C-alpha positions as CSV (number, residue, x, y, z in Angstrom):
1,M,16.5,-5.6,-17.9
2,D,18.3,-6.1,-14.6
3,I,16.4,-8.2,-12.2
4,I,16.6,-5.6,-9.4
5,K,15.1,-2.9,-11.7
6,K,12.4,-5.3,-12.7
7,K,11.5,-6.1,-9.1
8,Y,11.5,-2.4,-8.2
9,K,9.3,-1.5,-11.2
10,S,6.9,-4.3,-10.4
11,R,6.6,-3.2,-6.8
12,L,5.8,0.4,-7.9
13,R,3.2,-0.9,-10.3
14,R,1.5,-2.9,-7.5
15,R,1.8,0.1,-5.1
16,K,0.1,2.3,-7.6
17,G,-2.9,-0.1,-7.9
18,I,-3.2,-0.4,-4.2
19,R,-3.1,3.4,-3.7
20,K,-6.0,3.8,-6.1
21,K,-8.2,1.8,-3.7
22,I,-6.8,2.7,-0.3
23,I,-7.4,6.2,1.1
24,G,-6.8,7.3,4.6
25,V,-9.4,9.7,6.2
26,K,-9.6,11.3,9.6
27,E,-11.8,8.5,11.1
28,R,-9.5,5.7,9.6
29,P,-6.1,7.0,8.5
30,R,-3.7,4.9,6.4
31,L,-0.7,3.0,7.8
32,S,1.9,3.1,5.1
33,V,4.9,0.6,5.3
34,F,8.3,1.0,3.6
35,R,11.0,-1.6,4.0
36,S,14.6,-1.4,2.8
37,S,17.2,-4.1,3.1
38,K,18.4,-2.7,6.5
39,N,15.4,-1.0,8.1
40,I,11.6,-0.8,8.1
41,Y,9.6,2.4,8.4
42,C,5.9,3.1,8.8
43,Q,3.7,6.2,8.9
44,I,0.1,6.9,9.8
45,I,-1.2,9.3,7.2
46,D,-4.4,11.4,6.8
47,D,-4.7,11.7,3.0
48,T,-7.6,14.2,3.1
49,D,-5.3,16.8,4.7
50,G,-2.0,15.3,3.4
51,V,-0.6,15.1,6.9
52,T,1.6,12.5,8.6
53,L,0.1,11.9,12.1
54,A,2.6,9.5,13.5
55,S,5.7,7.6,12.4
56,A,8.0,4.9,13.6
57,S,11.1,3.1,12.2
58,S,13.7,0.7,13.2
59,L,16.2,3.6,13.4
60,E,14.7,5.0,16.5
61,K,16.9,4.8,19.6
62,D,14.6,2.6,21.8
63,I,14.1,0.1,19.0
64,K,17.8,0.1,18.0
65,D,18.7,-0.6,21.7
66,K,16.6,-3.8,21.7
67,T,17.7,-5.1,18.3
68,P,20.8,-3.7,16.6
69,Y,19.9,-4.8,13.1
70,G,16.7,-3.2,11.7
71,G,16.1,-5.5,8.7
72,N,14.6,-8.5,10.5
73,V,11.2,-9.7,11.8
74,K,12.0,-8.8,15.4
75,A,12.6,-5.2,14.5
76,A,9.4,-5.1,12.4
77,E,7.5,-6.4,15.4
78,L,9.0,-3.6,17.6
79,V,8.1,-1.0,15.0
80,G,4.5,-2.3,14.9
81,Q,4.3,-2.0,18.6
82,K,5.7,1.5,18.6
83,I,3.3,2.8,15.9
84,A,0.4,1.3,17.8
85,E,1.5,3.2,21.0
86,E,1.8,6.4,19.0
87,A,-1.6,5.9,17.5
88,S,-3.2,5.3,20.9
89,K,-1.7,8.6,22.1
90,L,-3.5,10.3,19.3
91,G,-6.8,8.4,19.9
92,I,-6.6,6.4,16.7
93,T,-7.9,2.8,17.0
94,K,-8.8,2.0,13.4
95,I,-6.5,2.3,10.4
96,V,-6.3,1.2,6.7
97,F,-3.2,-1.0,6.1
98,D,-1.1,0.0,3.0
99,R,1.5,-2.7,2.4
100,G,3.2,-0.5,-0.2
101,G,3.3,-3.1,-2.9
102,Y,5.2,-5.6,-0.8
103,K,4.0,-9.1,-0.3
104,Y,2.1,-9.6,2.9
105,H,4.8,-11.9,4.3
106,G,7.8,-11.7,6.6
107,R,8.5,-8.2,8.0
108,V,5.4,-6.6,6.6
109,K,3.2,-9.2,8.1
110,A,5.1,-9.1,11.4
111,L,4.6,-5.3,11.6
112,A,0.8,-5.6,10.9
113,D,0.3,-8.4,13.4
114,S,2.2,-6.6,16.1
115,A,0.1,-3.5,15.5
116,R,-3.0,-5.6,15.8
117,K,-1.8,-7.2,19.1
118,N,-1.4,-3.7,20.5
119,N,-5.1,-2.7,19.9
120,L,-4.8,-1.1,16.4
121,D,-7.6,-2.4,14.2
122,C,-6.4,-2.8,10.6
């Protein structure tokens, strides 16, 4: 099996196990993270209604102006800051963090830490 396919399947297996345990509700929605090689994306999701409440990514204009490449830790910090601002506009202060099967390291950790610094409790 190709190493890339194996890593992808392993991540999906981990993600499936995580999603069995983590459920976002109105009082504490889920912050879901997806990272590609060139960008990072996150969404705040209410799983009871199946609705995305807010989203942010390294492709947004204000983030892209600050850092041209979206696949690094600096971009992840900016995305974490942006999602925390969006959440505060909606009155959301507590969330459940869903790392999406990725290791809690590097860009995923930077996004979560940045969201915490900006008053988002995860």
